[in-house]
N, C-alpha and C positions, 0 to 999 in steps of 0.2 A: 536482742535480749540484753546485750551489754549496755546499750543506751538506756533501756528501761530500768535496769538495776542502778546505774549511775544516777539517773533522774530521781529514782525513789530515795536513794541515800541522800542526795542533795536536798530534796524536799523534806525528808525527815530531820535532817540537821537544821534546816531553817525553822521548822516547826518547833524543834527542841529549844532553839535559841529564844524564840518568842515565848515559849511556855516557861522557861527558866526565868525570863525577865518578869513574867507575871506573878512570880512568887509561888509558894507551896500550895498544893491542893489538899482538900480535906480527906479524900478517899485514898487509902493505901493501895498501891498497884500490885503489891505482892499477894500471892495466894494461888489456890487451885480453882479452875473454872471448867465447866462442861457446858456444851450447847448442842443445838440441832439447827440445821439450815435447810431452806428450800433452795435448790440450785438449778440454774439454767445454763447448760453448757453447749457451746458450739465447737465441734471438732472438725478437723481438716486432715485429709490424707493425701499424700503424694507418693506414688510407688513406681518402681522400675518397669511395671507392666503397662505404663502409660496412664494409670489412674490419677485423677486429680479431682477430688470431690469433697463435700462437706455434709455434716449431719448435726441435728440438734437433739438434745436430751434434757428432760426435766427429771430431777431425782432428789433424794433426801441425803443430807450429810450429817455426820456426827463428828464432834471435836472435843478434845480435852487438852488442857495445857496448865503448866505451872509457871508463874512469873516471879522473878526476883527483882525487887526494887533496888536500883543502883543509885538513885537520887529521888527526891520527892516527886519529880515529874517524869522520870524515865525508868523503864524496866526492860529486862530481857526475859523472854519466855521460851520454854521447850515444850513442844506439844506433838500431838498426833491427830490425824483426821482420817475419816473413812467415808466413801461415797457409794451409795447403793446403786444397783441397776447396771445395765449394759449401756455404756456411753457410745453413741453413734459417731463415726468419723466419715460416713459416706459409703460409697461402693467402689469395688475394684472394677477393672475393665470388663471382667466376665459377668458382672452383675451381682456378685455376692457382697453382702454388707460387711464392713469392717467395724469392729467394736473393741472397746476395752472395758473389762469388768473387774470387780474387786479392787478398785483404785483406792490406795491409801497413801499417806505421806507422813514423814517425820519432819517437824517444822522448827525453825528458829524464828522467834517473833519479837522484834524490838517494838516497844510501845512508848509513845509520848503522850502525857496528859495535857490536853489543851485547856481544860477547865476542870471544875469539880466533877462534872458528869460526862465529858466527852474525851475520848481517847483515839488517837490516830495510831495505827499499827502497820508495820510492814511484815512480810513473810518471805523467807527463803526455805524451800522444801526439797527434800529428796522424795520423789514420787515413784510408785510401783503399781503394777497391775498385770492383767492377763489379756493380751491382744488375741483376737479370734476373728475368723470369717464365718458368716452365717451358714455356710454349707457344712461346717464341722470338720473340714479337712485340715485346717491349719490353726494351731494355737501356739503362743510363745509368751514367755514372761518378758515384760518390758520395764525399764527403769528410766528415770529422767530427772529433770530439775524444774521446779516451779517457783514463780515469783508472784507476790501478791501485795495488795494494799487494801486497807479497810478502815472503817470507823466504828467505834463502839460507844453506845450511849447507856450510861447507868441510869436505870429507872428508880432505883433505891440503892441501899448499901450492897445488895446481893444480886438483884435481877437486872439483866441487860438485854438490849437489842443491838444487832450489828448488821452491817452490810459490807460486802467485799468483792474484789475482783482478783482473779488468779489467772496467770498465763502458765500453762503446763506444756513443756516440750519434752517428748519422749525421745530417747536415743533411737536411731534407725534400727529396725528389727528385720531379720531375714528368716523367712519361713521355709519349710521343707521343700516346697515347690520352687524355690529359688527366687521368689519375689521379695524385694527389699522395700519396706514401707517406712515413711516418715510421718509421725503422728503428732499433731499439735492441737491444743484445746484451750479455749477461752471460757472461763467459768465466772458467772455472776451469781452472788448468793445474798440471801437475807435470812436472818435467824434470831433466835432467842436463847438465852442461857442463864446460868446461875454461877455466881462466884462465891466460894466458901471463905 
């Protein structure tokens, strides 16, 4: 994850340099935006009971953020996102399914304008959810860190489409039965939104 974060920062810095050299952009990066995404997530579990499995989930996501322009081509945003449904991480050795639901995050989002209509953004998130097994015997709150990259295209002054990738790594969680689980999730998304 550290390599991914360093690579993301280096890539953003290089993009920022070329964007600044290209001159100012017409669209102001500052302001409030809301959006909805279609998400495809691939979760993986590794547990002390010998489990090592994966699962896939398709869900809907909601997001909101406010951006502050620090330069004509660069902004920092603070946001929040929520993902619906039970996200599958595979099954434990005894056959019960591992899921995380009510996943939400608080995000820091640096954005670089590549042109009038295209923006590259990174994301560092504090993520939260409820881990559970399908037999109902074990639930626990989980917290972790997420890293993301994405691109946003402005269709006009307000409407946009975007695509993104997030890597979510939850802290190890120990359930009442003594099993400790490590949960990781790769999330691909495409969405539409409105900037005020």
